[in-house]
C-alpha positions in Angstrom: -5.8 -27.6 -0.1 -4.2 -24.7 1.7 -2.4 -22.0 -0.3 1.4 -21.9 0.2 2.3 -19.0 2.4 5.6 -17.3 3.3 6.0 -14.7 5.9 8.2 -11.7 5.3 9.2 -8.7 7.3 8.6 -5.3 5.6 10.0 -2.1 6.9 7.6 0.8 6.3 8.8 4.1 7.6 9.3 3.6 11.3 7.0 0.6 11.3 8.0 -3.1 11.0 5.2 -5.2 9.7 5.1 -9.0 9.2 3.1 -9.9 6.1 1.9 -13.2 4.8 2.8 -13.7 1.2 0.6 -16.2 -0.8 -0.5 -16.5 -4.4 -2.4 -13.2 -4.1 0.9 -11.4 -3.4 3.7 -13.1 -5.4 6.5 -11.2 -3.8 7.4 -9.2 -0.7 8.1 -6.2 -2.9 4.5 -6.1 -4.3 3.2 -6.7 -0.7 5.3 -3.8 0.6 4.0 -1.6 -2.2 0.4 -2.5 -1.5 0.9 -2.0 2.2 2.5 1.4 2.0 0.0 2.6 -0.6 -2.8 1.5 1.7 -1.2 3.4 4.6 -0.8 6.5 2.5 3.0 6.4 2.5 3.6 7.3 -1.2 6.8 9.3 -1.0 9.7 7.3 -2.5 13.1 7.6 -0.8 15.7 6.8 -3.5 19.5 6.4 -3.2 21.4 8.0 -6.1 24.8 9.3 -7.0 23.3 12.7 -6.1 22.6 11.6 -2.5 19.5 10.5 -0.6 16.5 12.1 -2.4 12.8 11.7 -2.1 10.2 11.9 -4.8 6.7 13.2 -4.2 3.7 12.0 -6.2 3.5 14.2 -9.3 7.3 14.9 -9.3 8.9 14.5 -12.7 10.7 11.2 -12.0 8.2 9.8 -9.5 6.6 7.2 -11.9 9.8 5.7 -13.1 11.5 5.6 -9.6 11.6 2.1 -8.2 12.3 1.5 -4.5 14.7 -1.3 -3.6 14.5 -1.7 0.2 17.4 -4.2 0.1 19.7 -1.2 -0.9 18.4 1.0 1.9 15.8 2.8 -0.2 12.5 3.4 1.6 9.0 4.8 1.7 8.0 7.9 3.7 4.5 9.0 4.7 5.4 12.7 4.8 8.0 15.1 3.5 8.8 16.1 7.0 9.6 12.5 7.9 11.9 12.2 4.9 13.7 15.4 5.7 14.1 14.5 9.4 15.8 11.3 8.2 18.3 13.4 6.2 16.8 13.0 2.7 16.2 16.0 0.3 13.5 16.5 -2.3 14.4 15.6 -5.9 15.2 18.6 -8.1 13.5 19.0 -11.5 15.7 18.0 -14.4 17.4 20.8 -16.4 15.4 21.9 -19.4 18.1 20.6 -21.8 18.1 17.1 -20.2 16.7 14.3 -22.3 
């Protein structure tokens, strides 16, 4: 019996990729995360009240930042790509921030 498969479009940086989503990938979001990690695009472009910022691996808020592409958030492969698109790097939190 064939597995149920859906096809989704994932936007990765400047690339558009069609991915097949089956039981191995339960959602387009996990497929996109897997795809960008595989391509080495690990910089998170996050929309916030402070503007369009990007988080590099190892940055203070990187692990807790979630990317929602339906809101216009995105992944970048390089800091130069993020900056060329008008995003700025996240600043460290103030020392008195909790």
